[in-house]
N, C-alpha and C positions, 0 to 999 in steps of 0.2 A: 656347691651341690654336686651330686654324683654325675659323672659324665663319661663319655666314651670318646677317646681320640681315635680318629680314623686315618689310616695311612695309605697313600698311593705312591708307588715307586716303580722304578725301572732299574737302571743301573747307573752308577756315577763314575767318578774318577778314582785314582789309585792311592792318593796320599793317606797317611795314617792319622787318626785323631789323637788327641792328648792321652787318651786311655789305651791306645794301641789298637783301636778298631779302625779298619779301612773305611774310607768314604763310601766305597761301594756297599759295604755291609750297612753302614748308617743310612745309606740311601735305600735300603730295602732289598738288596740282591738276594738275601736268603729269607725274605719275609720277616725280618727282625727277629729271627729265632734267637731265643734266650736273652733278648734285649728289653722286653716289655714288662716282664714281671720277675723281679723288680726292674724298674726303668733304669737302663744303663745311663751312666753319667754323661757320656759323650752325646748320646741321643737326646738326653734331657736338655743339654745346652743347645744342641742343633735346633730343636723345636723352639726354644726360647728366642734364639737369635732371629729366626725368621718370623716368629710371632711379633717381635718388636718392630719389624719392618712393616707388618700389617697394622700394628697399633699406630704407626706414623700416619696412616691415612686418616684416622679419626682426628689426630691432633692437628693436621694440616688442613682440615676441611672447615670452612666457614658455615656454620649451621644457624647463625642468627639471621632471621628473616629481615630485620631492620637494616642490615648491611646491603649495600648495592652489589656487593660481591658474594652474597649468599649463594652457596652451591659451588663456589670457586675455591681456590687455594689461598692459604695464608702466607706461605713462603715460596720463593722462587726455587727452581730445581737445584741450582747450584748451592743453596743454603739449607736445603730440606733437613738433612741429617744433623748438621751442626746446630741449627736453631732448635731442634727437638732433643738435643742432648744425646745424640747417637753418634758422636764423633769416632768411637772405636770402629764403627762399621766402615770397611774399606771398599766402599762402593761409590759410584758416580751415577746420578740420575741423568738418563739420556732423553727421556720423553715423559710428559704428562699425557694421561688418557682422559677423554671426555665422552660421555654417553648421553643418549636421549632414549625415548621409548615411543613406538608407534601405537602401543596399547595404553590404556589408562592405568597408571600406577599411583600409589599414595605418595604424599610429600616425603615420607621416610626414604623413598628411593630417589625421586627427583625434586629437590627442594627449590622453591621459587622465591625470589626476593620481593619485598613489598615496595621497593623503590621504583619510581618511574624511570630512573636512570640505571636500571639493573644491567649488569655486565652481559647477562644472557637470560632469555625467557624460555629457552627450549632445552638447555643442557645443563649437566652437572659435571664437575670433575669426578672421575671414577677411579683413578689410581695412577700408577707410574711404572715405568721400566727403568731398571738400574742394571749396571754391569760392574763386576769387581775391577778395582784399580790394579795396577801392576803389583803393588804391595799386597793387595788382597789375593791376587792370583798366586803369589809366592806362598802365601799362608795356606790357601785352600788346595793348591796344586792343579788349578784349572781356572778357566775364565768362566765365571758364573753369571749368567743372564737371569735377572730376577724380575718377574712380573707380579705386581701387587695390586689387588683389587679391593676397593673400599667396601665396607659393609654398611648397614643402616644405622642411622643415628638414633631413631626411635625403634627399639627392638620388637615390640609387641603389638602396638596398635595397628600396624599395617596388615597383620595377618589375615583379618576378616575381610579386608578391602581388596586384597591382591587376587588377580585373576589366576586361577590355578588350573586352567585348562591344559591339556596335553597337546603338543603340536610336533610334527616331524621336523627335525633339525636340518632341513634340506640344504641350508647354506653351508653347513659343516660337512654333511655326509653325502650330499648330492640328491638329485631328485628320484633316483632309481627305486629307492626303498622308503616307505613312509613308516617303518617300524625299525628301531625304537623311537619313542617320543619323549619330549622334554617339556619342562615347565614353561608355559607361554610367556609369563611375565619376565623371568630370568632371560629367556631366549631373546625376547624383544629388546631388553636393555643391552644385550651383548651385540645384536645385529642391526638395530635400527639406526637410521640417519635422518637428518632434518636439513634440507637445503637452506632453510632460513637461518640456521645456526653457523656462526663463524667457526666454532671449534668442533661441532658434531655434524658437519655437513658430510663427513664420512663416518661410518659406524665405528664403535669402540673395537669391534672385531677387526676391521680393516686397519685401524690405526695401529693396533698391537701386532697384527701379523706383518705388517710392513716394517715395523721396527725390528721384530725378530729376524726377518729376512736380511735386513741391513746388517744387524750385529753378527749374525751367523756368518754372513759373507765376509765382513770385515775381519773377523778373527778365525777364519776358516783353517788356518795353519796351526791353530792352538787347540788343546783339548777344552771342550766346552760342556757345561751343563746348563740346563734350563730349569729354574725353580719357580713355581707358580704358587702364590700365597693369597689367601683371603679369609675373611671372617664374616659369618652371617650371609647376607646377600653376596658378599665378595667370594665366599666359598663356592657358591653355586656357579657364579661366573667363572671362577678359577677352574672348576671342573670342566665346564664347556670349553674353556680356552685350552686346557691341557689336551683334551680329546681332539680338538680342532688342529692343534699344532702337529700332533702325531698322525692323525688320519690323513692330513694333507702333506705330510713329509717335509714340513717347514723346519724341523730340527736337523735337517741333513744339508750340508753346504754342497755347492756344485761339484766340488772335486772329491767328495766323500759320499757318493751316492749309496754305498753299501754299509755305511757306518752311522746308524741313528744314535743320537746321544742326548735324548731327553732324560737326563740323569734321574730326576725324581720330582715329585710334585708334593708340596706341603700345603695343606689347606686346614686352617685352624678353626673351622666350624663345620658341622655336618652339612653337606649339600644334598639337594634332592634332584637326582638325575636318574632317569629310568634306563637300565640295561645297556648302558653305553661303555661299561668297563672293558668289554671284549674288544673294543676298537683300539685300545691303547697298545696291545700286543707287545708288551715289554717283559713278558715272563712272569712278573708279579704285578698285582694291581690292588688298589685300595685307595685309601684317602686319610690324611691326617686332619682331624677336625674334632671339636669338642661337642658332644651332644648333651645338652642340659635340659632339665625339666622346664617347660615353658617355651622351648624352641622347636619342639617336634611338630612342625606344621610344614605342609599339609599332611594329613593323616592317611588319606585314601589315594590309591593309584600310583604311589611313588615307592621307590625302593632305595634303601641306603646302599652306598658302595663302600667296599673296603674292609680291611682288618681293623680291629679296634683295640685301644689301649684304655683301660678303665682308670679314672681318677675320681677322687672323692674329697672335695674341698671342705665338706662338713667336719672332716677330721682335723682341719687346721685349727690350732690353738689361738691363731691371730684373728680369726674372722667371727663376726657376730652370727649367731644362729637364730633361725634357720636361713636368713637372707631373704631375698625377694626376687621378683621376676627380673628386675634390672641386673642385679648381681649374678643371677644364674646365667645371663647371656653376655656378660661383660668379658672382653678379651683379657684385660689385665688380671681379672680374677682367675681366668683359665690358666694364664702363665704362672700365677702363683701356685695353682694346683700342680702344674707340671714340675715346678721347682721342688715341691715337697712331697708328692705322692709316694707311698710306700707299697703300692700294689695290693695283692691279696693278703699280705701279712698284716695290713691295717696300719693305723697310726699315721703320723704326718711329721716329716722332718725336712727342713730346707737343706737340700743336698748341694745346691749351687748358690753362689752369692747373688741374691736378688732382693733388692730393697722392698720391704713389706709396704713402704709408703706408697709404692706405685698402685697398689690396690685401690687406694682412696683417691686416685687421680680424678675420677669422675663418679665416685661412689661414696657412700657412707657405710662401708663394709667392715672396716677394722674396728676392733674393740676399742672403747674409749681410753683404756689404760695405756695405749701406745701413743696417745697425744698427737695424732695426725689429723688435721682438719679434713672434713668431708669435702669432696669435689674441689680439691685445692688448685687444680691446674686451670688458670684463667689468664688470658692476656692482660698485661699491665693496663689498668684502667679500662679493661674490656675493649682495647683498641682505640680509645679516645686519646687524642694528641692535642696538647695545647699549642695554639698558633702564636705568632709574634705579637698579635694585637690582644692577646689574653683569651680569645675565644677558644672553643674546643671543637674538634672535628674528628669523626670516626675515620681512621686510617688503618684498617685491619688487613690490607692486602698489599704484599710485597710485589712490586712489578717483576714480571718474568719476561725478558726481552722477546723471546720467540712468540709467546701467546699474546702478550699485550700489544706488540707492534702489529700482529695479524689482526687483532680485534679492531685497532684503530683504522687499519686499512680497509677491513671489511665494512666498518660503519660508514666510511667515506664512499666506498663503492655502492653500498645500499642507498645512500642518499642520492647518488647519481641515477640509480634505477628508479626511484620514486619520481625523479624529474623527467627521465627520458622514456620510462616504461620499456626498457630494452633489456629483457631478461637474458637473451643470448649473449649480448655484449658483456653483461655483468658476470655470467658464469665463466666466460673466457678469462676475464680479469681475475676472478676468484681462483681459477685453475692456476694461473701464473703465480699468484700469491702463495698457493699451497706448495708449488714446486720450489719457490725461493725460501 
């Protein structure tokens, strides 16, 4: 479907891309002058690389309510990219992010397991933080911190159920001014915490900001960029997160107070945030995202942010026409569009090597003549594993040392609280667990 890519940028690092364009220019230093129509080959690949990191959140998320790990991760941090076939990515995942909401939100946002032994009844995995390895730094010319936010699994049904009230983002911008305002549901997911939750007893905001502070300080003597990526719901949270980081100076290490280096922000789906762009203060502003028919909600009281890059996947010879709501909101379909869009001159030609089979990963969008099964990406036996006695058991969650050990400790502490009714003691124990 026809869409608009929105770009948000500041300035980046100095190295040169394969086509001879500096990372600063690719990052939007000149508002992508002469790069959008036609879409520059380096920028095209840039968008796809980070889009694949956003796609990883969908492939890593357990969406089956029959699993006791519904709403959690399929793979441990150390194996995320390898298990998802993204081995060329020279990044290391440093933290998983978890979120809850203090306002009522649909299951598309916070999914709940049907199991009585659910890993959590209050929170969902919401994304991750990664940093470029030494090899990745050598290739990029900088140490790149990437924050990736997960989108919704069900793209349309939630629209009518979501609270779309506007609220002041006081936790981001302070209490002094109640204008501008942001979407209540998105803001709640970003800033809410739940004391009952082992992994969301601090908000997603606090989790990510603490990790950014840690990484910026750890690599304070290197050139750093911060990239924030998201699709759908993740795009909205990514926009809030980007503004939060810059507005509160978290992109500046202690020994570089006069050197802000939030290089650029890439968001692969239009986000709805009102009048917050001015807070970024990086010389150029906007957002990289895809606006497709069927995803333009809410319609009233909100404003798009950013410059736009038009794409039109109806021109693709590979896709069924006209598509449907699901394909119009699908990230793999967007990345297919980025790979082949020809801009205002029309037509469609794949300019970068990107397998068309990826479009059908969770869709039935490719024409049958290409012989790619619909929705082909599923876990082997849907996560069912045969045991030694011949029985079968759902084992769809790979243990992650940090999170699973903490969950086990939290459950033990929670059991003590039920016996002793001593909240103060329990919160002290929980605080020690968090620190360790």
